[in-house]
C-alpha positions in Angstrom: 26.1 -10.9 -13.9 24.6 -13.9 -15.6 24.1 -15.6 -12.2 22.3 -12.5 -10.9 20.1 -12.4 -14.0 19.2 -16.1 -13.6 18.4 -15.6 -9.9 16.2 -12.6 -10.7 14.4 -14.5 -13.5 13.9 -17.5 -11.2 12.4 -15.2 -8.5 10.1 -13.5 -10.9 8.9 -16.9 -12.1 8.3 -18.1 -8.5 6.4 -14.9 -7.7 4.2 -15.4 -10.8 3.5 -19.0 -9.8 2.6 -17.9 -6.2 0.3 -15.2 -7.7 -1.6 -17.8 -9.7 -1.9 -20.2 -6.7 -2.9 -17.4 -4.3 -5.7 -16.0 -6.6 -6.9 -19.6 -7.3 -7.1 -20.3 -3.6 -8.8 -17.0 -3.0 -11.6 -17.8 -5.5 -12.0 -21.5 -4.6 -14.3 -22.6 -1.8 -14.3 -23.2 1.1 -13.6 -19.6 1.9 -11.6 -18.9 5.1 -13.7 -16.0 6.2 -12.5 -16.0 9.8 -8.9 -15.9 8.6 -9.7 -13.1 6.2 -11.3 -11.0 8.9 -8.4 -11.6 11.3 -5.9 -10.5 8.7 -8.0 -7.4 7.9 -7.8 -6.5 11.5 -4.1 -7.1 11.7 -3.1 -5.5 8.4 -5.7 -2.8 8.2 -7.1 -1.7 11.6 -3.8 -1.9 13.3 -2.2 0.3 10.6 -4.9 3.0 10.9 -2.9 5.1 13.4 0.3 5.3 11.4 -1.6 6.0 8.2 -3.7 8.7 9.8 -0.7 10.6 11.3 1.3 10.3 8.1 -1.5 11.7 5.9 -2.6 14.5 8.2 0.9 16.0 8.4 1.5 15.4 4.7 -1.6 17.5 4.0 -0.5 20.2 6.4 3.0 20.3 4.9 1.7 20.4 1.4 -0.6 23.3 2.2 2.3 25.3 3.7 4.7 24.5 0.9 2.2 25.5 -1.7 1.3 28.9 0.0 4.8 29.9 1.0 6.6 28.5 -2.0 4.6 30.2 -4.7 3.2 33.4 -3.1 3.5 35.5 -6.3 1.1 33.3 -8.2 -1.7 33.8 -5.7 -2.1 30.1 -5.1 -3.3 30.6 -1.5 -6.9 30.5 -2.6 -6.4 27.3 -4.7 -4.7 25.3 -2.0 -7.7 23.0 -1.8 -7.2 22.0 -5.4 -3.5 21.4 -5.0 -3.8 19.4 -1.8 -6.8 17.3 -2.8 -5.6 16.4 -6.3 -2.0 15.7 -5.2 -3.1 13.5 -2.3 -5.8 11.5 -4.1 -3.8 10.9 -7.3 -0.3 10.5 -6.0 0.9 11.1 -2.5 -2.0 9.2 -0.8 -1.6 5.8 -2.4 2.2 6.0 -2.6 2.8 7.1 1.0 0.2 4.6 2.3 1.8 2.0 0.2 5.3 2.8 1.5 4.6 3.3 5.1 1.8 0.8 5.7 3.3 -1.6 3.1 6.6 -1.6 5.0 4.8 -2.5 8.2 2.6 -5.2 6.9 5.1 -6.5 4.4 7.8 -7.0 7.0 5.2 -8.6 9.3 4.1 -11.1 6.7 7.6 -12.1 5.8 8.6 -12.4 9.5 5.6 -14.6 10.2 5.9 -16.9 7.2 9.7 -17.0 7.5 9.5 -18.1 11.1 7.0 -20.8 10.2 9.3 -21.9 7.3 12.5 -22.2 9.3 10.7 -24.0 12.2 9.1 -26.4 9.7 5.5 -25.4 10.5 4.9 -24.9 6.7 6.1 -28.5 6.1 3.8 -29.7 8.9 0.8 -28.1 7.1 1.7 -29.9 3.9 2.0 -33.2 5.8 -1.6 -32.7 7.1 -2.8 -32.3 3.4 -3.4 -28.6 4.0 -2.4 -26.1 1.3 -0.1 -23.4 2.9 -1.0 -21.0 0.2 -4.7 -21.2 1.0 -4.2 -21.1 4.7 -1.4 -18.5 4.9 -1.1 -16.5 1.7 -4.7 -16.1 0.4 -6.1 -14.5 3.6 -3.3 -12.0 3.6 -3.9 -11.2 -0.1 -7.6 -10.7 0.5 -7.0 -8.5 3.5 -4.5 -6.4 1.7 -6.6 -5.9 -1.5 -9.5 -4.7 0.7 -7.8 -2.7 3.5 -5.1 -0.8 1.6 -7.6 1.0 -0.6 -9.7 1.7 2.5 -6.7 3.1 4.3 -5.8 5.2 1.3 -9.3 6.6 1.2 -9.3 7.4 4.9 -5.8 8.9 4.5 -6.9 11.1 1.6 -9.8 12.5 3.7 -7.5 13.2 6.7 -4.8 14.7 4.4 -7.4 17.1 3.0 -8.5 17.9 6.5 -4.9 18.7 7.5 -4.6 21.0 4.6 -7.8 22.8 5.6 -6.5 23.3 9.2 -3.4 25.0 7.9 -5.3 27.0 5.3 -7.8 28.3 7.9 -5.6 28.9 11.0 -2.2 29.7 9.3 -3.1 31.2 6.0 -6.4 32.9 6.8 -8.3 31.2 4.1 -12.0 30.8 4.8 -13.1 27.3 5.4 -15.9 27.6 2.9 -13.5 28.8 0.2 -11.2 25.8 0.9 -14.0 23.2 0.9 -15.6 24.7 -2.2 -12.3 24.6 -4.0 -11.9 20.9 -3.1 -15.4 19.9 -4.1 -15.5 21.8 -7.3 -12.2 20.4 -8.7 -12.0 16.9 -7.3 -13.8 14.3 -9.4 -14.2 10.5 -9.5 -11.3 10.0 -11.9 -8.9 11.4 -9.2 -10.3 9.1 -6.6 -10.4 6.1 -9.0 -6.7 6.7 -10.0 -5.5 6.7 -6.4 -7.6 3.7 -5.3 -6.7 1.8 -8.4 -3.0 2.3 -7.6 -3.5 1.1 -4.1 -5.0 -2.2 -5.3 -1.9 -2.9 -7.4 0.4 -1.8 -4.5 -1.5 -4.2 -2.2 -0.9 -7.1 -4.6 2.8 -6.2 -5.0 3.4 -6.0 -1.2 1.6 -9.3 -0.5 3.2 -11.5 -3.1 6.7 -10.2 -2.5 6.4 -10.5 1.2 4.8 -14.0 1.2 7.4 -15.2 -1.4 10.3 -14.0 0.7 8.8 -15.5 3.8 8.1 -18.9 2.2 11.6 -19.1 0.8 13.5 -17.9 3.9 16.1 -20.2 5.2 19.0 -20.2 7.6 17.2 -19.7 11.0 16.6 -16.3 12.6 19.3 -14.6 10.6 17.7 -15.8 7.4 14.3 -14.5 8.5 15.9 -11.1 9.2 17.5 -11.0 5.7 14.2 -11.9 4.1 12.4 -9.2 6.1 14.9 -6.5 5.0 14.6 -7.7 1.4 10.9 -7.4 1.5 11.0 -3.8 2.7 13.6 -2.8 0.1 11.9 -4.5 -2.8 8.3 -3.5 -2.0 9.5 0.2 -1.8 11.3 -0.1 -5.1 8.4 -1.8 -6.9 5.9 0.7 -5.6 7.9 3.7 -6.7 8.7 2.2 -10.2 5.2 0.9 -10.8 3.7 4.2 -9.7 5.1 5.9 -12.9 3.6 3.3 -15.2 0.3 3.2 -13.3 0.1 7.0 -13.6 0.5 6.8 -17.3 -2.0 4.0 -17.6 -4.7 5.8 -15.6 -4.2 9.0 -17.7 -4.5 7.0 -20.9 -7.7 5.4 -19.6 -9.2 8.8 -19.1 -8.1 9.6 -15.6 
């Protein structure tokens, strides 16, 4: 028990140190803009398809469950409110964080872990290059930008999916649905979801990069580190979501 506690404390300290070094590298010139853009493409653009499919069908399912689950309350004409607020505040950032985060987090860990066990990270240090600035900072910058963008796109597609079901399955006029969405959705809903996605991007990146840079034991060790990243990023996203929800409501969300 004490051994596990010490190991957990040590890992938290190492992640905190990596956070400080990564943000310092992010804000200190020269800026590796080419690396940043490459990571934005790899982490963001390449994740657009899975994010889109996930959110479209989530919006469709949410609309169906709302209409068929509570018919006696007459919620069919308020599906726009339910879908838009649920997606923007909660399901959008969380699902994008879990699905996309699992993909990009495992990819970061596998990439850095392979470099670590083949001593490429040590080679960077021997050439007086900072591995954090070259490897971690571009991934952090790309995640902080692209995860909120993917969340915003996913929210729009999810609301569109809910509209498709409302119009063609539940016989709700498109104008009624869109008016319901636009009249009830406000900036605090969008700000809450996008704010969460920024925190989730940070959690995913630092956990994934830490596990990759500390991987050892060859290919088997890289596999264990990748699995650890997926598990821990999922747990951290779900736990932090509760506290972030309370925080944004306290701040007036």
